[in-house]
Backbone bond lengths (Angstrom), bond angles and torsions (degrees), N, CA, C in turn:
res aa  C-N    CA-C-N  psi(-1)  N-CA   C-N-CA  omega(-1)  CA-C   N-CA-C  phi
1 M - - - 1.385 - - 1.453 109.82 -
2 K 1.356 123.08 -43.83 1.414 125.45 -178.07 1.490 109.05 -67.33
3 T 1.318 121.64 -32.50 1.480 124.84 179.56 1.557 108.49 -70.11
4 I 1.290 120.28 -38.75 1.513 120.39 174.73 1.504 110.15 -64.29
5 F 1.357 118.00 -44.99 1.431 121.21 172.49 1.459 117.09 -53.78
6 R 1.302 118.15 -44.92 1.446 124.78 -179.73 1.478 112.64 -65.91
7 A 1.368 111.93 -42.08 1.446 115.41 176.34 1.541 114.24 -63.22
8 G 1.319 115.22 -39.76 1.392 118.21 174.16 1.509 116.04 -64.10
9 V 1.306 115.92 -37.52 1.483 120.08 174.95 1.541 110.22 -63.27
10 A 1.325 116.14 -44.58 1.464 119.74 -178.31 1.553 110.82 -63.88
11 L 1.384 112.95 -41.50 1.485 117.04 179.44 1.519 109.47 -66.51
12 S 1.314 119.89 -38.60 1.507 119.02 175.77 1.540 109.97 -66.41
13 G 1.275 121.58 -35.21 1.393 121.88 173.47 1.520 115.79 -64.07
14 L 1.229 114.39 -39.33 1.498 116.85 174.11 1.482 113.56 -66.27
15 V 1.302 116.06 -42.56 1.403 121.13 179.02 1.610 111.08 -62.31
16 A 1.301 114.30 -41.86 1.459 118.53 179.81 1.512 109.30 -68.36
17 A 1.317 120.11 -36.13 1.441 122.19 175.37 1.468 111.62 -63.32
18 G 1.284 117.14 -37.33 1.443 120.15 173.97 1.487 113.72 -60.05
19 A 1.333 116.60 -38.89 1.450 121.67 177.72 1.461 112.95 -62.06
20 M 1.321 116.47 -27.82 1.475 117.05 -178.57 1.559 111.14 -98.30
21 A 1.385 122.56 8.36 1.365 123.16 -174.42 1.645 108.21 -78.08
22 C 1.325 113.33 -27.99 1.425 117.99 -177.40 1.546 107.08 -86.37
23 E 1.343 115.26 126.91 1.492 116.44 -179.56 1.589 110.67 -103.30
24 T 1.301 113.74 133.31 1.455 118.80 -179.28 1.563 106.31 -74.06
25 P 1.388 115.63 130.00 1.464 117.56 173.83 1.528 115.69 -62.13
26 S 1.269 116.31 152.21 1.454 121.54 178.18 1.593 110.52 -65.19
27 M 1.280 114.71 140.53 1.440 121.19 175.08 1.565 111.64 -64.20
28 V 1.284 116.46 146.11 1.551 116.15 176.70 1.577 108.29 -103.04
29 A 1.266 112.24 153.94 1.464 119.32 177.52 1.515 108.45 -92.84
30 V 1.337 118.41 131.17 1.393 122.62 -176.75 1.607 106.12 -106.82
31 P 1.310 115.98 118.73 1.499 116.58 -176.92 1.444 113.63 -67.35
32 D 1.325 116.41 156.17 1.457 122.72 175.08 1.543 108.86 -65.10
33 G 1.166 122.42 111.01 1.536 125.05 -174.53 1.558 110.35 -63.29
34 S 1.293 117.32 -30.92 1.489 117.06 -178.76 1.461 113.83 -73.12
35 E 1.367 120.18 -11.82 1.433 124.40 -176.84 1.520 110.00 -123.00
36 A 1.318 116.74 -15.52 1.615 118.10 -172.32 1.487 112.05 -77.67
37 T 1.255 112.78 159.09 1.501 117.49 -179.69 1.585 103.68 -92.95
38 M 1.369 114.76 169.59 1.440 118.88 177.22 1.519 110.29 -60.47
39 D 1.263 120.62 -41.90 1.453 123.93 179.15 1.520 111.00 -62.32
40 E 1.304 119.38 -39.71 1.449 122.92 175.42 1.502 111.62 -61.88
41 M 1.324 115.92 -40.32 1.467 118.85 179.50 1.507 111.47 -73.64
42 V 1.242 117.84 -39.36 1.529 117.58 172.68 1.420 117.16 -62.61
43 T 1.315 117.57 -36.54 1.470 125.12 175.15 1.546 106.85 -64.94
44 A 1.227 118.10 -48.58 1.457 124.05 179.26 1.461 112.76 -60.50
45 Q 1.306 117.38 -38.72 1.416 122.88 177.70 1.566 110.41 -61.57
46 Q 1.291 115.18 -44.55 1.510 119.65 176.20 1.453 114.68 -65.64
47 Q 1.436 117.88 -37.87 1.397 122.29 172.88 1.463 112.78 -60.41
48 V 1.329 118.36 -44.52 1.465 122.13 177.92 1.495 113.64 -63.29
49 K 1.288 113.95 -39.13 1.527 119.64 178.50 1.582 106.79 -66.80
50 D 1.303 117.99 -41.84 1.514 117.98 177.02 1.473 111.01 -68.61
51 Y 1.288 120.94 -34.11 1.456 125.75 -179.28 1.512 109.25 -64.91
52 V 1.399 113.29 -46.32 1.467 118.21 -177.90 1.511 111.58 -65.77
53 A 1.376 115.74 -35.91 1.455 119.67 179.23 1.532 108.69 -65.63
54 A 1.376 114.73 -43.71 1.492 119.20 -175.28 1.647 107.70 -67.32
55 M 1.323 113.46 -36.90 1.514 119.78 176.43 1.494 108.88 -60.97
56 E 1.320 115.41 -42.60 1.492 116.01 -176.41 1.540 111.76 -69.13
57 E 1.335 117.40 -29.86 1.484 122.39 170.95 1.504 110.17 -67.82
58 Y 1.232 116.34 -40.01 1.545 123.10 176.38 1.460 110.99 -60.64
59 L 1.333 116.07 -44.87 1.531 121.31 -179.51 1.503 107.34 -65.08
60 A 1.309 119.29 -45.25 1.424 125.91 -179.56 1.554 108.57 -59.84
61 C 1.312 120.05 -42.45 1.404 123.31 175.15 1.437 115.15 -63.84
62 I 1.292 120.78 -39.59 1.458 127.08 176.11 1.538 108.24 -61.90
63 N 1.312 115.31 -48.22 1.487 119.61 -179.84 1.519 111.10 -63.29
64 E 1.390 116.05 -40.37 1.456 117.50 -178.52 1.581 107.87 -66.82
65 E 1.421 117.02 -40.29 1.478 117.54 178.79 1.535 111.06 -60.97
66 L 1.267 115.97 -44.73 1.501 123.04 -177.66 1.509 108.39 -61.83
67 E 1.343 118.48 -47.76 1.487 119.76 176.25 1.523 113.33 -62.99
68 A 1.369 119.87 -38.50 1.343 123.47 179.41 1.584 113.87 -61.87
69 A 1.389 110.89 -36.82 1.433 117.17 -179.30 1.559 110.36 -69.79
70 G 1.265 116.70 -23.31 1.555 118.55 176.54 1.465 114.57 75.78
71 E 1.287 113.59 175.13 1.519 121.52 179.96 1.531 111.83 -65.11
72 D 1.350 118.76 -21.24 1.453 118.14 -179.63 1.498 114.15 -88.75
73 A 1.276 116.42 4.81 1.457 118.17 173.12 1.485 115.64 -61.53
74 P 1.259 118.61 142.51 1.463 122.00 -176.55 1.603 110.21 -54.12
75 D 1.293 114.14 149.34 1.497 113.79 -179.36 1.420 112.81 -68.13
76 E 1.365 119.43 -26.32 1.471 121.51 179.17 1.470 110.21 -67.84
77 Y 1.375 117.66 -36.18 1.486 122.46 177.16 1.516 110.12 -66.08
78 K 1.323 118.79 -47.36 1.470 124.49 -179.29 1.578 108.37 -59.41
79 S 1.332 114.26 -43.03 1.477 118.36 179.75 1.506 111.59 -65.31
80 L 1.332 117.71 -40.23 1.457 120.17 -178.48 1.605 108.27 -67.01
81 M 1.256 114.62 -43.43 1.472 113.86 -179.34 1.549 113.65 -70.95
82 I 1.251 117.65 -32.67 1.472 117.33 170.52 1.524 116.08 -67.06
83 T 1.269 114.38 -35.87 1.507 123.39 175.73 1.541 105.74 -65.91
84 R 1.298 122.06 -46.29 1.472 123.47 179.51 1.469 109.63 -61.51
85 H 1.385 120.51 -42.88 1.466 124.59 -178.07 1.508 106.78 -64.20
86 N 1.323 118.32 -48.29 1.484 118.30 -172.08 1.588 108.22 -71.63
87 S 1.324 118.40 -32.26 1.463 116.59 177.28 1.516 110.28 -69.20
88 A 1.334 118.04 -36.26 1.453 119.03 -177.21 1.583 108.07 -68.19
89 V 1.258 114.68 -37.10 1.520 118.99 -178.41 1.520 107.42 -65.34
90 G 1.381 116.97 -45.58 1.392 121.48 178.54 1.455 115.69 -62.31
91 E 1.368 117.87 -37.13 1.456 122.26 -179.80 1.597 105.83 -71.71
92 M 1.280 117.48 -41.11 1.505 116.90 -177.10 1.490 110.48 -65.50
93 E 1.317 117.97 -36.77 1.419 122.78 179.91 1.554 111.44 -68.27
94 S 1.365 114.15 -35.78 1.448 119.63 176.77 1.578 111.31 -65.63
95 V 1.295 115.64 -43.49 1.467 121.83 -177.14 1.506 105.11 -65.88
96 A 1.288 119.40 -47.82 1.493 116.11 179.79 1.493 114.33 -63.90
97 A 1.308 117.92 -33.77 1.500 122.23 179.45 1.511 107.13 -68.94
98 A 1.365 118.93 -40.21 1.452 117.66 -177.89 1.410 112.53 -71.90
99 F 1.353 119.56 -34.71 1.488 119.76 176.41 1.530 107.70 -66.48
100 N 1.287 116.73 -45.83 1.596 118.06 -178.34 1.521 108.20 -58.47
101 E 1.353 117.89 -37.63 1.453 120.14 -179.59 1.510 109.63 -66.53
102 Q 1.309 117.20 -36.57 1.494 119.64 -177.09 1.516 110.85 -76.85
103 V 1.351 115.26 -28.41 1.538 118.29 172.06 1.448 108.96 -62.12
104 Q 1.299 117.66 -43.83 1.535 120.47 -179.69 1.470 109.49 -65.29
105 A 1.389 119.82 -37.41 1.451 121.79 179.32 1.577 109.01 -68.08
106 Y 1.296 117.43 -37.93 1.464 122.38 177.37 1.467 110.81 -64.00
107 K 1.343 118.32 -47.79 1.415 119.19 175.77 1.568 115.17 -62.15
108 A 1.338 116.66 -33.83 1.477 118.42 176.92 1.498 110.90 -71.97
109 A 1.309 116.79 -28.17 1.519 118.43 -177.86 1.522 110.47 -86.35
110 N 1.340 114.08 -16.49 1.509 118.51 -175.69 1.524 111.20 -134.72
111 P 1.391 114.76 67.71 1.437 116.42 -178.61 1.567 110.06 -69.30
112 E 1.292 112.42 146.24 1.491 118.34 -177.49 1.456 113.63 -86.68
């Protein structure tokens, strides 16, 4: 009985370690478009693109971890990974929306 318990604890530890293998990319700062220069906006655009690419890798990592855990993975693990995935998608959408909002503010402040 103790052997089964120890095996279960060890398996839970490995599953939990897998949940931490995927690292969330750092958030990017979006400049205030009404005050930013063109160079700042172009730099921010590249940072947002890099962030989105890193988040897509992060999402792929989460999906790989979840698939590797298989159908027999504990429900808590599955729930954690799904929550991480959904949070990442929400964050990515928020960053993109914030950048687009600031692009509009930049255009309004700098009519051509």
